[in-house]
C-alpha positions in Angstrom: -14.5 12.2 -19.1 -13.6 9.9 -16.6 -11.3 6.9 -17.4 -12.7 3.9 -15.7 -13.4 0.6 -16.5 -17.3 -0.8 -16.9 -19.2 -3.9 -16.9 -19.4 -6.7 -14.4 -16.7 -8.0 -13.5 -16.9 -11.7 -11.3 -16.2 -12.9 -14.2 -12.6 -11.5 -14.1 -11.7 -11.6 -10.6 -13.7 -14.2 -9.2 -10.9 -17.2 -9.4 -8.4 -14.5 -7.5 -6.5 -17.0 -4.4 -5.6 -15.1 -1.4 -2.2 -15.9 0.9 -1.5 -13.6 4.1 2.2 -12.8 5.1 2.4 -11.7 8.8 5.2 -12.2 12.0 3.6 -15.9 12.4 5.4 -16.8 8.8 7.8 -14.6 7.8 10.8 -12.4 9.0 8.7 -9.7 9.8 8.5 -8.4 13.4 5.6 -5.9 12.5 2.4 -7.1 11.0 1.0 -2.9 9.7 2.2 -2.3 6.4 2.2 1.5 5.5 3.6 1.2 1.7 4.3 -1.5 -1.1 6.3 -0.8 -4.2 7.0 -2.6 -6.8 10.5 -3.4 -8.2 10.4 -5.1 -11.2 14.5 -5.4 -10.6 14.4 -7.3 -7.1 10.9 -8.0 -6.2 8.6 -6.2 -4.0 9.8 -3.8 -1.2 7.5 -4.2 2.0 7.7 -1.5 4.4 6.0 -2.0 7.8 5.5 0.5 11.4 8.7 -1.3 11.9 11.2 -2.3 9.4 12.1 -2.6 6.1 12.1 -5.9 3.8 12.6 -7.0 0.4 10.5 -10.5 -1.0 11.8 -11.7 -3.6 9.6 -14.7 -4.2 9.5 -17.2 -1.4 12.9 -14.8 -0.4 13.0 -12.3 2.2 16.0 -10.2 3.2 15.3 -7.3 5.6 17.2 -3.5 4.8 15.8 -1.6 8.2 19.4 -1.2 9.9 20.2 1.1 7.0 17.6 3.5 8.0 17.2 6.3 10.2 14.6 5.1 12.4 12.7 1.7 12.0 9.1 3.6 10.9 8.4 3.2 7.5 6.4 5.8 5.3 7.3 5.6 1.8 8.5 3.7 -1.1 9.9 5.2 -4.6 12.7 4.4 -7.2 14.2 7.0 -9.1 14.8 6.6 -12.9 18.3 5.0 -12.1 16.4 2.2 -10.1 17.7 3.8 -6.5 15.7 3.4 -3.8 14.0 6.2 -1.4 12.8 5.1 1.3 11.0 8.3 3.5 11.3 6.8 7.3 10.1 9.3 10.8 13.6 10.3 11.1 14.7 11.3 7.5 15.0 9.9 4.2 17.2 6.9 3.0 18.3 6.2 -0.8 19.9 3.6 -1.2 22.3 2.6 -5.0 23.1 -0.1 -5.8 24.4 -1.3 -2.0 25.5 1.8 -0.5 22.9 3.4 1.4 23.1 7.3 2.8 20.7 8.9 4.8 19.9 13.6 5.1 18.0 14.4 8.1 17.8 17.1 10.0 21.0 16.5 11.6 22.7 16.8 7.9 20.8 18.3 5.3 18.4 21.4 5.6 15.2 18.8 5.0 13.3 17.9 8.3 12.9 14.3 9.6 9.0 13.2 9.0 9.0 12.1 5.3 5.3 11.4 3.8 5.7 11.1 0.0 8.7 10.9 -3.0 8.1 11.0 -6.4 10.2 11.9 -10.0 9.1 14.7 -12.3 10.0 14.3 -16.0 13.7 15.2 -15.3 14.4 13.2 -12.5 14.3 15.8 -10.0 13.0 14.1 -6.4 9.9 16.0 -4.7 10.0 15.0 -1.6 6.9 15.5 0.8 7.8 16.5 4.9 5.6 17.5 7.7 7.0 20.7 7.5 6.8 21.6 4.1 7.9 20.2 0.0 11.4 19.7 -0.8 12.6 19.1 -4.2 16.7 17.6 -4.8 18.4 17.7 -7.6 22.3 17.8 -6.4 21.5 19.4 -3.5 18.6 20.4 -1.6 16.3 23.0 -1.7 12.6 24.4 -0.1 9.3 24.7 -2.4 6.4 24.8 0.0 7.0 26.2 3.8 4.1 27.9 5.7 4.3 30.9 4.3 3.8 29.4 1.0 0.3 27.7 1.8 -2.7 28.4 3.7 -3.1 29.6 6.9 0.0 28.4 8.8 -0.3 24.5 7.5 2.7 22.5 6.8 2.2 19.5 6.6 2.4 18.0 2.6 1.2 14.4 2.7 0.8 13.2 -0.9 2.2 13.8 -4.3 1.8 13.5 -7.8 3.2 14.1 -11.1 0.2 15.6 -13.4 2.1 16.1 -17.2 4.7 19.1 -16.0 2.4 19.5 -12.7 3.5 18.3 -9.4 0.0 17.7 -7.3 0.2 18.1 -3.7 -2.1 16.6 -1.8 -1.9 17.9 1.6 -2.9 17.5 6.1 -5.8 20.5 6.5 -4.7 22.7 3.5 -6.5 21.5 0.7 -5.3 20.5 -3.0 -1.9 21.9 -4.4 -1.0 22.2 -7.9 3.0 23.7 -8.6 3.6 24.6 -12.0 6.4 26.4 -13.2 7.2 27.4 -9.6 3.7 28.7 -9.0 0.9 27.4 -6.6 -2.5 26.9 -7.6 -4.8 26.1 -4.3 -8.2 24.7 -4.3 -9.7 23.5 -0.9 -13.4 24.1 0.4 -13.7 27.3 0.4 -12.9 28.1 -3.7 -13.6 25.1 -5.3 -15.9 21.4 -5.1 -13.4 20.3 -3.4 -15.2 18.5 0.0 -12.2 17.2 2.4 -8.7 19.8 3.1 -6.5 16.6 3.9 -5.7 14.4 0.6 -3.8 10.9 2.4 -3.6 9.6 -1.3 -3.6 10.7 -4.6 -3.6 9.7 -8.0 -3.5 10.4 -12.1 -5.8 8.6 -14.7 -5.0 8.2 -17.7 -7.0 10.4 -19.0 -5.4 13.6 -16.8 -8.1 13.2 -14.3 -7.8 14.0 -10.5 -8.2 11.4 -7.7 -8.5 11.9 -4.3 -8.2 9.4 -1.1 -9.9 11.7 1.9 -9.6 10.9 5.3 -13.6 12.0 5.9 -15.1 12.8 2.6 -14.4 10.0 0.5 -14.0 10.1 -2.9 -12.4 12.9 -4.2 -12.2 13.2 -8.3 -10.9 16.7 -10.2 -11.4 16.1 -13.6 -9.5 17.6 -16.3 -12.2 20.1 -16.6 -11.7 22.0 -13.3 -15.4 20.1 -12.6 -15.3 17.5 -9.3 -17.0 14.7 -8.1 -17.2 13.5 -5.1 -18.5 9.9 -4.0 -19.3 9.2 -0.5 -22.1 8.0 2.2 -23.6 11.1 1.4 -23.4 10.7 -1.8 -24.7 6.9 -1.9 -25.9 4.9 1.6 -23.9 1.5 -0.5 -21.0 3.9 -0.2 -18.4 1.3 2.0 -16.7 4.3 3.9 -15.9 7.9 3.8 -12.2 7.5 5.8 -9.8 5.9 2.5 -6.3 5.6 2.3 -5.0 5.1 -0.1 -5.4 4.4 -4.6 -3.9 2.2 -7.4 -5.1 2.7 -10.8 -4.1 -0.9 -12.5 -2.7 -1.0 -16.0 -6.4 -1.9 -16.7 -8.2 2.0 -15.3 -9.8 -0.2 -12.5 -9.4 1.4 -9.5 -8.6 0.4 -6.3 -9.7 2.0 -2.9 -7.8 1.5 0.3 -10.2 2.2 3.4 -9.7 2.6 7.6 -12.4 0.0 8.8 -14.4 -1.0 5.6 -11.6 -3.1 3.9 -11.0 -1.8 0.2 -13.1 -2.1 -3.0 -13.1 -1.8 -6.4 -14.2 1.1 -7.9 -16.3 1.0 -10.8 -19.0 2.3 -13.6 -22.0 -0.4 -14.9 -23.2 1.3 -18.0 -23.3 4.9 -16.5 -24.2 4.5 -12.5 -20.9 4.1 -10.0 -20.5 0.8 -8.9 -18.4 -0.5 -5.6 -17.3 -4.1 -5.5 -16.0 -4.3 -1.9 -13.6 -7.0 0.5 -13.1 -7.7 3.6 -12.3 -9.3 6.8 -16.7 -10.9 6.5 -16.1 -12.0 2.8 -12.7 -12.5 2.2 -9.4 -13.9 3.9 -8.1 -9.8 4.9 -7.1 -9.9 8.2 -7.9 -5.9 8.6 -10.2 -3.9 7.5 -7.6 -1.1 7.9 -5.8 -1.2 4.6 -3.1 0.8 4.7 -1.3 0.9 0.9 -2.3 -0.7 -2.7 0.1 -2.0 -4.9 0.1 -4.3 -8.4 3.2 -6.4 -10.3 2.6 -8.5 -13.2 -0.1 -11.3 -12.2 -0.5 -10.3 -8.4 -2.4 -7.5 -6.2 -0.3 -6.8 -3.3 -2.6 -5.5 0.0 -0.9 -4.0 2.8 -3.4 -3.7 6.6 -2.1 -3.3 9.5 -2.5 -7.3 10.0 0.0 -8.2 7.2 0.5 -8.8 3.7 -2.0 -9.9 2.0 -0.6 -11.0 -1.8 -4.5 -11.5 -3.8 -3.4 -13.7 -7.3 -4.8 -15.9 -9.9 -3.1 -18.8 -8.6 -0.3 -20.0 -6.1 3.5 -20.5 -7.4 5.2 -23.0 -5.8 8.1 -19.5 -6.2 5.8 -17.8 -4.1 6.2 -20.3 -1.0 8.3 -19.1 1.6 11.3 -21.1 2.8 10.8 -23.5 6.1 7.5 -21.7 6.0 3.8 -21.9 4.5 0.3 -20.9 2.5 -2.3 -22.1 4.3 -5.2 -21.4 1.8 -8.4 -23.1 1.4 -7.8 -25.8 4.7 -4.9 -26.9 2.6 -1.3 -26.4 4.2 1.2 -26.4 0.8 4.7 -26.1 2.1 8.0 -25.5 0.4 9.3 -28.8 0.0 8.3 -32.3 1.7 8.8 -31.9 6.0 8.0 -34.2 8.6 5.0 -32.4 9.7 3.2 -33.0 13.0 0.5 -31.8 13.9 -0.8 -31.3 17.9 -4.4 -30.5 19.4 -3.8 -26.8 21.4 -3.9 -28.8 24.6 -0.8 -31.5 23.0 -2.2 -34.8 21.5 -0.2 -35.1 18.5 -3.1 -35.5 16.4 -1.2 -36.1 12.5 2.6 -36.8 11.5 4.2 -37.5 8.4 6.4 -36.8 5.6 4.7 -34.2 3.0 4.5 -31.0 0.9 1.0 -31.1 1.5 -1.8 -31.4 4.7 -5.2 -31.8 4.4 -7.1 -30.0 7.0 -10.3 -30.0 6.1 -10.9 -34.0 8.2 -10.0 -32.2 11.6 -12.8 -30.6 13.5 -12.5 -26.0 13.6 -10.2 -25.0 16.2 -6.8 -24.0 17.1 -3.6 -26.6 16.0 0.0 -26.7 16.6 2.4 -27.2 13.4 5.6 -27.9 14.0 8.7 -28.9 11.4 12.5 -28.2 11.1 12.0 -27.4 14.8 9.7 -24.9 13.9 6.3 -24.0 15.7 3.1 -21.7 13.7 0.0 -22.1 15.3 -3.0 -22.6 13.0 -6.9 -22.1 13.4 -8.8 -25.1 10.7 -12.0 -22.9 10.3 
């Protein structure tokens, strides 16, 4: 049984609104968002290709200086609320206000960290480019080259399914670790069509879902059968190159892709369907979607060109301090400012003390917004 929502979805999601956060309207210095983590106590953790940030409403904090490398590859919380940050040069753990870093300089752990998950006993499993490690009171090696197919060592994604650990690899197939024993599924011994799993997700019926870089969406059902969704099966399928998976609280499956935006996958009267969002039909700034997350009200989409909030409303608490949201040709500021708009040639076309500027009366084109000695470029559609 596959537990996915059925029926038309337009009524549920037709009123969603969008906000885009990037280097132009936040403290971030890099637009590529590699990973996201919703922290109910602190806010949204944002891992970029150059920096770690915490977004709490309209406030941003930067923690890049605490990391051994600014490229953030994974974000996880253990049961004690500690933050585990995987980077290109090791693993950093935030316990309260203190940070500890582990890499090949002070442990058996190697440097490139791809993913971290925690089992029912709060024991950490760490996916790296050189095998799988676990951490209880110290690090130990679980899987290395000798344990895997041929000379494969790159563990890419992890998920916990009951008492088993699901292990997604790069070119090595899919593994299940149970009681220190491994079972491997690959293209030569199962119905899987791609030996690489960029992301792994588990639905409520304990079916395993894989985001493959070439094979599309793959599901290994709990009865050991396989389902595959890609352009071979349907010419309406958005992309075979997938990057990320998210089951929300209602068990809608959201899928990120390389070059086709993101889409919602669901069944309508037993027929698989996709509801697609890309840069052509939405405010999504890039069709390369690298990660997905959801908090109590909003979906968060990490792209190569910034962070996107997709939600039901725009609240004033979400506005950046000394910044604004541009949506539906309206600029909305957190408070009143002396706001000037200039054409790209330098002519002032608007000046007023306000918190909202309607842009529908302006000609389409590029303008410069000036407020509080801050200059920002905008595009009027």
